[in-house]
C-alpha positions as CSV (number, residue, x, y, z in Angstrom):
1,X,0.0,0.0,0.0
2,X,2.8,2.4,0.9
3,X,4.5,1.7,-2.5
4,X,1.2,2.3,-4.3
5,X,0.7,5.6,-2.6
6,X,4.3,6.7,-3.4
7,X,3.7,5.8,-7.0
8,X,0.5,7.7,-7.2
9,X,2.1,10.8,-5.6
10,X,5.0,10.6,-8.0
11,X,2.6,10.3,-11.0
12,X,0.7,13.4,-9.8
13,X,3.9,15.4,-9.5
14,X,5.1,14.4,-12.9
15,X,1.7,15.4,-14.5
16,X,1.9,18.7,-12.7
17,X,5.4,19.5,-13.9
18,X,4.5,18.3,-17.5
19,X,1.3,20.5,-17.6
20,X,3.2,23.5,-16.4
21,X,5.9,23.0,-19.0
22,X,3.3,22.5,-21.7
23,X,1.6,25.8,-20.7
24,X,4.9,27.7,-20.9
25,X,5.6,26.2,-24.4
26,X,2.1,26.9,-25.8
27,X,2.1,29.6,-28.5
28,X,0.1,32.7,-27.7
29,X,-3.2,33.1,-29.4
30,X,-4.8,36.0,-31.2
31,X,-7.2,36.4,-28.4
32,X,-4.3,36.7,-25.9
33,X,-2.7,39.4,-28.0
34,X,-6.0,41.4,-28.1
35,X,-6.4,41.0,-24.4
36,X,-2.9,42.2,-23.7
37,X,-3.4,45.3,-25.9
38,X,-6.6,46.1,-24.1
39,X,-4.9,45.6,-20.7
40,X,-2.1,48.0,-21.9
41,X,-4.5,50.7,-23.0
42,X,-6.3,50.5,-19.7
43,X,-2.9,50.7,-17.9
44,X,-2.1,54.0,-19.8
45,X,-5.5,55.4,-18.8
46,X,-5.0,54.5,-15.2
47,X,-1.3,55.3,-14.8
48,X,-0.4,57.8,-17.4
49,X,2.0,57.4,-20.4
50,X,5.3,57.8,-18.6
51,X,4.6,55.0,-16.1
52,X,2.9,52.9,-18.8
53,X,5.8,53.2,-21.3
54,X,8.3,52.3,-18.6
55,X,6.3,49.2,-17.8
56,X,6.0,48.3,-21.5
57,X,9.8,48.6,-21.8
58,X,10.3,46.2,-18.9
59,X,11.2,42.9,-20.6
60,X,10.4,41.1,-17.3
61,X,7.3,43.1,-16.6
62,X,3.6,42.4,-16.7
63,X,3.3,43.2,-20.5
64,X,5.6,40.4,-21.7
65,X,4.3,36.8,-22.0
66,X,6.3,34.3,-24.1
67,X,6.6,35.9,-27.5
68,X,3.8,38.4,-26.7
69,X,4.9,41.9,-25.7
70,X,3.5,45.4,-26.0
71,X,4.7,48.2,-28.2
72,X,3.6,51.8,-28.6
73,X,4.2,54.3,-31.5
74,X,3.1,57.9,-32.0
75,X,1.2,58.7,-35.2
76,X,4.4,59.8,-37.0
77,X,6.1,56.5,-36.5
78,X,8.3,57.1,-33.5
79,X,8.6,54.1,-31.2
80,X,7.6,55.1,-27.6
81,X,8.0,51.7,-26.0
82,X,8.6,48.0,-26.8
83,X,8.9,45.0,-24.6
84,X,11.0,42.9,-27.0
85,X,14.5,42.8,-25.5
86,X,16.1,42.5,-29.0
87,X,14.3,45.6,-30.2
88,X,14.8,48.0,-27.2
89,X,17.3,50.0,-29.3
90,X,14.3,51.1,-31.4
91,X,12.8,53.2,-28.5
92,X,12.9,56.8,-29.5
93,X,13.5,56.2,-33.2
94,X,11.2,57.0,-36.0
95,X,10.5,53.8,-37.8
96,X,7.7,55.0,-40.2
97,X,9.5,53.6,-43.2
98,X,10.5,50.3,-41.6
99,X,9.8,47.4,-44.0
100,X,9.7,43.7,-43.4
101,X,11.7,41.3,-45.6
102,X,8.8,41.1,-48.0
103,X,8.6,44.9,-48.4
104,X,5.6,45.5,-46.2
105,X,5.7,48.9,-44.5
106,X,4.9,47.6,-41.0
107,X,4.6,50.8,-39.0
108,X,2.9,52.7,-41.8
109,X,0.4,49.9,-42.0
110,X,-0.2,49.8,-38.2
111,X,-0.7,53.6,-38.1
112,X,-3.1,53.4,-41.1
113,X,-5.2,50.7,-39.3
114,X,-5.3,53.0,-36.2
115,X,-6.3,56.0,-38.2
116,X,-8.9,54.4,-40.4
117,X,-10.4,51.6,-38.3
118,X,-9.3,52.4,-34.7
119,X,-8.1,48.8,-34.3
120,X,-7.2,45.8,-36.3
121,X,-4.7,43.3,-37.6
122,X,-1.7,43.5,-40.0
123,X,0.1,40.5,-41.4
124,X,3.9,40.9,-41.8
125,X,7.2,39.2,-40.9
126,X,9.3,40.1,-37.8
127,X,12.0,38.6,-35.6
128,X,10.5,36.2,-33.0
129,X,12.1,37.1,-29.6
130,X,11.9,33.4,-28.5
131,X,13.3,31.7,-31.6
132,X,15.4,34.6,-33.0
133,X,14.1,33.8,-36.5
134,X,12.2,36.0,-38.9
135,X,8.7,34.5,-38.9
136,X,5.2,35.4,-40.2
137,X,3.4,37.5,-37.7
138,X,-0.1,39.0,-37.2
139,X,0.0,42.2,-35.2
140,X,-3.0,43.7,-33.5
141,X,-3.2,47.5,-32.7
142,X,-5.6,49.9,-31.1
143,X,-5.4,53.6,-31.4
144,X,-5.6,55.5,-28.1
145,X,-5.6,59.2,-28.4
146,X,-2.6,60.0,-30.6
147,X,-0.7,56.7,-30.2
148,X,-1.1,53.1,-31.4
149,X,-0.6,50.3,-28.9
150,X,-0.1,46.8,-30.2
151,X,1.1,43.2,-29.8
152,X,1.3,40.3,-32.2
153,X,1.4,36.6,-32.6
154,X,3.8,34.5,-34.6
155,X,2.1,32.1,-36.9
């Protein structure tokens, strides 16, 4: 009986570790990206831009989850914040004319979505911060006042 109980406890522990590991490896969904953007916009409203942008830039903060991270741009294409550690050098730079490897004007496209629809998705390619490879990405943005706030999923 004692050995059976130990085996059972061991099996439960292994399943717990395996399920936690699986959850960490699971790719973010489009819904999770939308929810993160909505959370970020609410954070700006509650805490102001300075505090929000500092939190968005924190690569270990509450707005980074696996390959999901928040970014913000002004309507002229200047990066105000980005939670991707490999892209932090972009903060403060105007990236209006940035193109992906296929020639898609990424920032222009995101600003256009913000200005014309208020929110929406753009397909492009970008460096995945987890794999470090250039991969197809769908990015969701919402316009808030005179900025766009977004996050994306790698396909």
